[in-house]
C-alpha positions as CSV (number, residue, x, y, z in Angstrom):
1,M,62.2,-6.5,20.8
2,S,60.4,-3.6,20.0
3,T,58.2,-3.4,17.2
4,E,58.6,0.3,16.8
5,T,60.7,1.4,13.8
6,S,62.9,4.6,14.4
7,A,62.4,8.0,12.0
8,G,64.4,7.6,9.1
9,S,64.3,3.8,9.0
10,E,62.9,1.5,6.6
11,G,59.2,1.2,6.4
12,S,58.8,4.4,8.6
13,L,56.3,7.2,7.4
14,S,57.3,10.6,6.6
15,D,55.3,13.6,8.5
16,E,53.6,14.1,5.1
17,E,52.2,10.9,5.0
18,I,51.0,10.7,8.3
19,A,49.4,14.0,7.9
20,K,48.0,12.2,4.8
21,L,46.6,9.7,6.7
22,Q,45.2,11.7,9.6
23,A,43.3,13.9,7.3
24,R,41.8,10.7,5.6
25,V,40.9,9.2,9.2
26,D,39.2,12.7,9.6
27,E,37.2,12.4,6.5
28,L,36.2,9.0,7.2
29,E,35.2,9.9,10.6
30,S,33.0,12.9,9.3
31,E,31.5,10.5,6.6
32,L,30.3,8.2,9.5
33,A,28.7,10.7,11.7
34,D,26.7,11.6,8.9
35,V,25.4,8.2,8.1
36,Q,25.0,7.9,11.8
37,S,23.1,11.1,11.9
38,E,21.0,10.0,9.0
39,V,20.3,6.9,10.3
40,G,19.0,8.0,14.2
41,D,17.2,10.7,12.4
42,S,14.9,8.5,10.1
43,P,12.4,6.1,11.5
44,K,12.7,2.9,12.1
45,K,10.5,0.4,9.7
46,M,8.2,-2.5,10.6
47,V,6.3,-4.4,7.9
48,I,3.7,-7.2,9.3
49,I,2.2,-9.6,6.6
50,A,-1.8,-10.4,8.0
51,T,-2.6,-13.7,6.6
52,K,-5.6,-14.7,8.4
53,G,-9.0,-13.1,8.8
54,T,-10.4,-14.7,12.3
55,L,-11.5,-12.6,15.2
56,D,-8.2,-13.5,17.5
57,M,-5.7,-12.6,14.8
58,A,-7.1,-9.8,13.7
59,Y,-5.8,-8.4,16.8
60,P,-2.0,-9.2,16.7
61,P,-1.4,-7.4,13.5
62,L,-3.3,-4.1,14.3
63,I,-2.3,-4.0,18.0
64,L,1.7,-4.4,17.1
65,A,1.0,-1.9,14.2
66,S,-0.3,0.9,16.3
67,T,1.9,0.2,18.9
68,A,5.1,0.6,16.9
69,A,3.4,3.5,15.1
70,A,3.1,5.0,18.7
71,F,6.9,4.4,19.2
72,G,7.9,6.4,16.2
73,Y,8.0,3.3,13.3
74,D,6.9,3.9,10.2
75,V,4.5,0.7,9.7
76,T,2.9,-0.9,6.8
77,V,0.7,-4.0,7.0
78,F,0.3,-6.1,4.1
79,H,-3.0,-8.1,4.3
80,T,-3.1,-11.1,2.2
81,F,-5.8,-13.9,1.7
82,W,-8.0,-14.4,4.5
83,G,-6.5,-11.3,6.3
84,L,-8.0,-8.9,3.5
85,E,-11.1,-9.9,5.5
86,I,-10.0,-7.4,8.1
87,L,-9.8,-4.7,6.1
88,H,-13.3,-5.4,4.3
89,E,-15.4,-2.8,6.2
90,E,-18.9,-5.3,6.1
91,N,-16.8,-8.4,6.8
92,S,-14.3,-6.9,9.5
93,K,-17.7,-6.3,11.8
94,E,-18.8,-10.4,11.3
95,L,-15.5,-12.0,11.6
96,Q,-15.5,-15.4,13.4
97,L,-13.0,-17.5,15.7
98,S,-12.5,-20.9,14.6
99,S,-13.2,-23.2,17.5
100,V,-12.0,-26.5,16.2
101,G,-8.2,-27.1,16.4
102,N,-7.6,-24.3,18.7
103,P,-6.0,-25.5,21.9
104,N,-6.9,-22.4,23.9
105,M,-10.6,-23.0,23.6
106,P,-12.4,-24.1,26.5
107,V,-14.2,-26.5,24.4
108,P,-13.2,-30.3,23.3
109,N,-12.7,-30.6,19.4
110,A,-15.5,-33.0,19.4
111,I,-18.4,-30.6,20.6
112,A,-16.3,-27.8,18.8
113,A,-17.3,-29.5,15.8
114,L,-20.7,-29.7,16.1
115,P,-22.7,-27.3,13.8
116,G,-22.8,-23.2,15.2
117,M,-20.0,-23.6,18.0
118,D,-17.9,-21.1,16.1
119,R,-20.8,-18.7,16.4
120,V,-20.8,-19.4,19.7
121,T,-17.3,-19.2,21.0
122,T,-17.3,-16.0,18.6
123,R,-20.0,-14.6,21.4
124,L,-18.0,-15.2,24.0
125,M,-15.0,-13.8,22.9
126,E,-17.0,-10.5,21.8
127,N,-18.6,-10.6,25.2
128,R,-15.2,-11.0,26.9
129,I,-14.0,-8.2,24.6
130,E,-16.6,-5.9,25.5
131,D,-16.5,-6.5,29.3
132,N,-12.8,-6.0,29.5
133,D,-13.1,-2.9,27.4
134,V,-10.4,-3.9,24.9
135,A,-10.6,-1.9,21.2
136,T,-12.9,-3.5,18.6
137,V,-11.2,-4.6,15.4
138,E,-13.2,-1.4,13.4
139,S,-11.5,1.0,16.4
140,L,-8.1,-0.4,16.0
141,I,-8.3,0.0,12.3
142,Q,-8.8,3.7,12.7
143,T,-6.3,3.9,15.3
144,S,-4.1,2.2,13.2
145,L,-4.7,4.9,10.1
146,D,-4.9,7.6,12.3
147,S,-1.3,7.0,13.5
148,G,0.0,6.6,9.9
149,V,0.1,3.0,9.3
150,D,0.1,2.0,5.9
151,L,-2.7,-0.9,5.6
152,Q,-2.4,-2.4,2.3
153,A,-4.7,-4.5,0.7
154,C,-3.3,-7.3,-1.7
155,Q,-4.7,-6.5,-5.1
156,M,-4.5,-10.2,-6.4
157,T,-6.8,-11.1,-3.2
158,I,-9.2,-8.4,-4.1
159,D,-9.3,-9.9,-7.6
160,L,-9.7,-13.7,-6.5
161,L,-12.5,-12.9,-4.0
162,D,-13.8,-10.2,-6.4
163,Y,-14.1,-7.5,-4.0
164,D,-14.4,-4.1,-5.2
165,E,-12.1,-1.0,-3.6
166,D,-14.6,0.7,-2.1
167,D,-15.3,-2.6,0.1
168,F,-12.4,-1.4,2.2
169,Y,-12.2,1.3,5.2
170,D,-11.3,4.7,3.9
171,G,-7.6,5.0,4.1
172,V,-6.7,1.6,3.2
173,T,-4.3,1.4,0.4
174,T,-5.5,-0.9,-2.6
175,G,-3.7,-2.2,-6.1
176,V,-0.7,-3.6,-4.1
177,G,0.9,-6.7,-5.2
178,A,3.3,-9.1,-3.7
179,A,6.3,-7.3,-5.4
180,S,5.8,-3.9,-3.5
181,A,5.3,-6.2,-0.2
182,F,8.4,-7.8,-0.9
183,Q,10.4,-4.4,-1.3
184,E,9.0,-3.1,1.4
185,M,10.2,-6.2,3.4
186,V,13.3,-5.8,2.1
187,D,13.6,-2.3,3.7
188,A,12.0,-2.8,7.0
189,D,14.1,-3.5,10.4
190,I,11.5,-5.9,11.3
191,Q,9.1,-8.1,9.4
192,L,6.6,-9.9,10.8
193,L,4.3,-12.9,9.3
194,V,1.0,-13.2,11.6
């Protein structure tokens, strides 16, 4: 049984109605093409929340941010609580590696808990970084800033730790609150918590 209706039968469209529908389809296709063009032309957005301030945790947000920026992403890294240490110009040069509870450390926890072991394992990692020509935290910060990454310092944490805005690298955005970071995340294509 055919579902087609012949011209003039009940439920069929007139030539005028078909022309209106075709015009509407053409209009919608044009609007869709405009939206696709806008989306295709605007960069994708990535937001990273950095919450940890140890040497090994300074690398992931900075490497991901600078790499994403190199691929054309609009990148924001919001540093809060101990993650703020990464942006503190003085403290970032003294970031330590935590030996205790780190399953990848070649030191048993009983020995890692001894006084001074964090400094020993930090020095071992710093030597490994240097021997393998891996960028320093300072150079990754500069690379990120030069690439257009918005490195943000949480204002509440600045106040909590009694820091001054001048304590941070030039180019770091200060005075940013959680509400602003949240809005950045809402608008982002990729959100990461490190």
